[in-house]
N, C-alpha and C positions, 0 to 999 in steps of 0.2 A: 452540716457535713457536706463535703463536696466529693462526688465520685467521678472518676476519670476513665474514659474509654478512648482508645486510639483508632483513628480511621485515616482516610487519605482524601486529598483533592487532586484532580488531574490537570496537569499543564502539558499539553501534547500527549506523549506516551509516558511521561514521567509522573510517578505517584509521589506527591508531596505530603508528608505527615501532617495530620490535623488532630488536635487534642479536643475531645468532646468533654466538657466539664458540666456536670449536672449538680445543682444545689437545690435542696428542699428546705424552705424557710417559712416562718409564719407570714401570713398575708392572705390576700384575696386568692381564692382557688383559681388555678389556670397555669398554662405553660407559656413561657416567653422565650423565644429563640433569638439570640443575638450572634453577631459574628459575620455580617456581610453575606448572608445567604440569599439565593434567588427565590422565586415563587415556589418551586418544588420543595425547597428546604423549609420555607415558612409553613406550607401546608402539611408538613410531616407531623406537626403537633396533633392534627385531627386524626391522622392514620395511627399514630402512636397510642393515643387515648383509646381508640376503638379496638386496636389489637390487644392492648393490655386488658381491657374489659372482657374481650372474647377469650382471653387466656386465664381468666379467673382472678385477675388482680384489679383492685379498685384504686383510682387515683386518690392520693392523700388530700385532705381538705386544707391544703397549704399552697403557697406560691412556689412554682417550679421554674427555675431559671436555667436555660441551657446556653452555654457559651461555646462557640466554635473558634478555637484559637489556632493560629494567629488571626486576630480579628480583622486585619486589613487585607487578608487573602480572600478573593471571591470564592464562594462555595456554590456549586451548581450540581443539580441532580437529586434523585430520590434515594441514593444509597446511604444517606445519613439517617434514615429511619431506624435501622437496626441498632447502630451504636447509640443513638439517643434513647431508644427503648431499653437497651441493656444498662446504660448509665442510670436511668431512672429505677430499674429493677435492682441494681446494686445499691442505690441510695435507700431503697425500701427494704433491703435485706433478702430479696427473693433469689439473688444469685450472689456468690462470694465475690467481693470487689477485688480481692487480690488475684483471683484466677483470671480476670479479664486483662490484667496488665501484660500478659504474655501474648496477646493477640492484636492483630489489626482486624477491624470489623467493618463490613459493608453489606448492605442488603436493603431491599424495599419491603415494607410491610403491607399486607392486605388487611382488610378490616376484620377478617376472621382470625388473625394472628399468624397466618402462614407467611413464609418468607419468599418473596418473588424475586426472580433473577434480575440482575442489573448489568450494565456495561462496565468494562474496565477491570474485571476481576483478575485477569492475567497480569497486567502491569502492577496491580495492587499486591498480588502474591509475590512477584519478583521484588517489589519494594519491601515487603514484609520480611522476605528471606534475607535481604541485604541488611535489615535492622536486627536480625536474629530473633524474629518473632514468628508466631504462627498466624493463621488466617481463619476468620469465621466469615463464611459467605453463603449464599443461597444454595440449596441442594442441587439445582440444575447447573450451577456454575462450578461445582466441585471438581469434575474431571478437568476443567480448564485450569483451575488453580493448582492442581497436582503436577502440572508440567513445570512449575517454577523450580522445583527441586525435589529430590527423593527424601530429603531430610526435613522439609518444612511440615509442621503440624497443621493439618487442614481439617476444620470442622464445617460440615455442610448440612445444617439442620433444615428440616422441612417447615418447622414452626417455632415460635417462641417457647412453647411448652416443652418441645423436644430438647431445646438447648438448655432450658432450666433444669430438666431432669438429668441431662448429661453432667452438668456441674454439681448436682446434688448426689450423683452416683447411682441413681435409680435406673438410668438408661445410658448405655454406652454407644456412641456413634463411631462407626468404622471410617477409616481414612479413605476418601474417594481415590480411584485409580485414573491415571491419564488415559484419555480416549482419543482415538483417531476417527474422524467422520468417515462414513462409507463413501467410496468414489462416486462422483455425480454421474457416472456413465462413461462409456467409451468415448475417447477424444476423436474428433475428425481426423482422418488419415490423408496424407499427401497423395496416396495412391488413387484417391477419388478424383484428382485433378488431371485432366487430359491436356496435353500440350503444355505451353508456358514453361519450357525448360529453363530459359534464362531467368524468369521470375523465381523459379524454385531454387536456382543457384544463388540468387541474391538473398532469398529467405534463409538458406543454409548459412551464408556468410553473416547475416544479421544475427542468427541464433548463436553462432560460434563466438562472436565477439561482443555480443550485447549491444549492437549498434541500433540506431534509429533508421527507419525506412519509410520512404514515400513512394507509393505506386500511383501512376497516372495512366488512365486508360478509359476506353468507352464503357458504357453500361453492359453488364453481362460478361465481361472479360475474365472474371474470376478473382478480382482483387479482394473482396471480402472472404471468399473461400480460402485464399492463401493466408490471410491474416488469422483466420480462425484455426488454422492448422499449425501455426507457429508453436503453441504450447506443446504439441505432440512431439516436437523435436528438441525441446529445451530439456536440460538435465533437471532431475528433481531437486527440491529445496534442500540445502544443507541444514543441519540442526540449528545453526546460528540464524540463517535466513528464515527458517520456519518460525523461530521464536519472534523475530522482528515483524514478520508478516502477521502473525497471530496477535501480537500486541496491538497493532493498528486495527485489525478486525474486531478485537475485543472492545477497544475504545468506541468504535462505531456501532457496537452491538450486533455484529454480523456473525458471531460464532454460535451455530445452532447446537443447543444442549451441551455447550462447553467442549465440543469436539473439534480438534484441529485437523487441518487438511494439509497434506504434503505437496499438493499441486500448486504450481505457480499461478498467481492471480491473473485473470484475463478480464479487463474492464473495457466496456464498449459504450460510453455514454452517448446519448442522443445529441444531435447538433444544437438542440435548444437549451443545453445545459448552461447555467449561469457561472459566473466566475467563482462564487462561493462553492458551488457544487463541484467545480473542476479542481481548484487548488485548496479548498477548505475555507472555513469561516462560519458565518451565521452567528446567531445569538450565543450559542454555547461553543463556538469555534471547534467544529467537528472536522475530521479529516475529509478531504475531497477525493475525487477519482484518481488524481495523480498520486496520492499517498496510498489509497487502497490498492493501487497497482504496483506497490513497492516490491521489487525483485520479481516482477512479472511483466505483463504486457498492457499498455494503454493503447487501445485501438480507436482512432478517430476516423470514422467513415464520413464521406462527403465533407472533406476538410474545409473547403471554402464556405460552406453553409454555416460553420461556427462563427460566432461573433468575433470580430478582429480583436476586441479587448480581451476575450477569453483566451484566444490563441496566444496573444502576446504575454498573458499572465503565466504561460508555461515556459517562457524563455529562461527565467531564473531557475526553476526546478530542473530543466533539462541540462543546465550548466553545472549547478551545484549539487543536485541530488537531494534537495530538501525544499519543502514549502514553508516559508516563514510568514505567519499571519500576525500583523502588528495592529493592536488596538490601543485605545487611549489608556486602558487600565491593565493591559497584559500583552505579552508577546509570546506566541506559541510557535513551535517548530515541529513539523512532522517530516519524517524521512520520505523521499520520493525517488528512489533509484529504480526507475522503470525503463522499459524499452518502448519508445514511441513508434507505433506503426500507423501510418496515415494512408488514406486512399482518396482519390478525387478523379473526377472527369476532366478532360482537357478543356471543356468549355461548357456553357449553359446547356446547349443542346446535346452535349456529350459525345459528339462524333467528329470533332475536329481532327484533321489529319488522317482519317480513315479513307481508304481508296473508294472512289465512287460517291463520296459524300461532299456536298457543298453547302456551307452554312449561309443562310439568308443574310446575316449581318456581316459576313466576311470575317477577316482577322480580328475585328474589334470584339467580337463575341468571346474569342479565346483570351484576348488580352485583358478585357474587363473582368472576366471570371477569375483568372489566375492572379490578378492584381489584388484580390482580397487577402492574399497571404503575404505578410511582410517579408522583406529580404532578410532581416536578422533572424526571424523564425526559421526560414529555409536554411540559413547558414548553419543551424544546429542539427540538421539532418544529414547523416553520414552517407546514406545510399539513396539515390533517386532513380527509379527505373520506369520505363514505359512498358505497360502491359497491353499488348495489342489484342484485338478480338480473336477468339478461337476459331480456327478454320473447320470446315466440315470434315476434312480428312483426319484432323485430330480427334474429332468426336466419334467417328466411326471406326477408329483404329482399335482392333480387338485386344492388343497387348496392354496390360495394366502398367501404370507408371510405378516408379520406385516407391516403396512404402516408407512411412515415417520412421520405422524402427531402424532401417539401414542408415538413413540420414542422421538420426539421433546418435548412432554410434560414432560417426565422424565428428559430430558436434561435441560429444563427450570427450573424445580424444583431444580435440583442440582446446577445450576448457581445462582439461587436466594439465596441458602444457602451460597454459596461462597461470593456473594456480601454483604450479611448481616454480614458475619464473618469478612471480611477485612474492611468493612466500620466501624465496631465497633472498629477496631484496628487503625483507622485513615488513612487507605490506600484507593486509588481510587476504586470506586464502580465497575469498569470494570475488576478488577484484577481477574485472575483465579488461580487455584492451580498450573498450569504449570509455571506461572510467579512469584510464591512465592519465596522469597529469601531462601537460604540454612539455615540461622539462624532462620527464622520464621517458616519454614516447620517442624523443629524439635520440635517446640512448638505446632503448630496447628495439626500436624499429629503424635503426640507421641503415639505409639502403647501400648496396654496392655502388661502385663508380658509375655504371650505366644507369642504374635506377636513380641515383642522385642527379645525373644530368637530365634525365627525363622529367623528374618532378620539378626541377628548377625551370626548365623550358615551359612546362605546362603552367606553372604558377604565374609566369610572366604573361603568357598568351591568354590565360583565362582570368587573370587578375584575382587570384585566390586571396582571400583574407588570411590572416595568421591562424584563425580558428579553422578555416577550411583546409589549410595546408596541413595542420596537425591531424585533422580528421582523415585526410587521405592516408597519412602515415599509419594511423590506427587501423584502418581497413586493410591496408597492405600487410600489416603485421598479422592480422587475422587470417588473411589468405595464405601467408607463409605457414602459420600454425596448422591450418587445415591440411597442408601438404607435408607437414612435419619438417619443414625447412628451418634451419637456425638463422639464416641470413635472408633479409628481404631483398629480392631481386627485381630486375627491370620488369619482368612479367607481372609480378605482384603490384608494382606501382602502376603499370599500365591498366590493369583491371580495376584497381581502386579509382583511378582517374575517370575511367569509363562510367563509373556509377555517379560521378558528379556531372558528366556531360550529357547523360542520357536524356534528362529533361531540363536542359539548360534554358529552354524557352520559358519555363516557369519562373526561374530566377530573374530573367530579363523582364518579364511582365510585372514582377513584384517590384 
């Protein structure tokens, strides 16, 4: 007799159905697992045997064969424990086999028979709902699975015994409810930053249009403080964005107690991060920082200290909004529509260009340091600004600066204009100016005659690439949206160009 239980394998954030087939036949006692499983899958036979024994079930004195179909699909992770155990219990008559056919099952087993939490429950629940099935998952992951749909049947047992009692009718499990995690605390406010009015303006433009930003300035100028306050002026996640962000966090195992958060991600990896840590990869092809920052902010402090190979690996995600990891036996894609915020010193000593400072190495110090960043990488950054040192008069000024709430209102109005514009064109409502295609931006950001003459003249004198030309138009469109203007004018083009000129020496060094 062969019993069957449905589970899933993960390819990126997609849940691929896997059929767990369990056969009990005469032969030498033991469990044999086939189907291209990794070490964690192979070791599940020991966990399953111990969990069944702790639950009061003895292994049959026969040969047990477990096949994970399709056999040519790689299987990774410990979430195959529970479907294998339920398949064996169905073969032994401990649970009704027909009841299991309506569920997708995943969970890790402890040696005492309890069900431990696993990663990827939310994508599995969404996949199960798409197949018209329910989901059986660990108790701690129940609130996460409940977000997939109000109609999906979710069972979240604490142990194998509880699940068996539920199917026998002696114990009924209630459906878990969707849960939102508590806010991690008050976000830093822009009112804490004194001075740097031009940098705050650039930060507002960045938030309004979803643009990338590079800040160049000496140590202590407030670059990191500005970047950390960007989430405080960004609009909250929409339901669609929340689901996408949570699916990636679920695959990475970063959803605490199955609770979702409506705050936009803010990821700030150390400059020693590897390429796999940044764009994803590793033995099990997990999402990297670029994907974990999806619909949020990826902050790279001390930009030139990152490996050039790591920085250049971000060029494709910045352009396409996804990280594609290709391996010999699989190809995985993770979404990565994030805002890149980078900060750097102008040179190794950090004080190049500051009044009263003279570098011992001269201009070469600045040139060598900035040359660590490639020109193609810089070309993908929409705004580049200089952040000078804060003066003493700014620090002792008693009046507080504008709070994040006021700036967030203007950003929200600009985002609403963009949402209505692109929705009218049949595009997703979450699209921003920064994500607008080159062909479309020429239509929605077509400047007036004076603006057209200015950008044409600037393109020739600055030798702007086609990508840089379109990014100037995108920033100008955002500036017009902040002012509620339907047409992009000369003043918007001029300000957008100024954000390309502000640190032009960086591009020249690269």
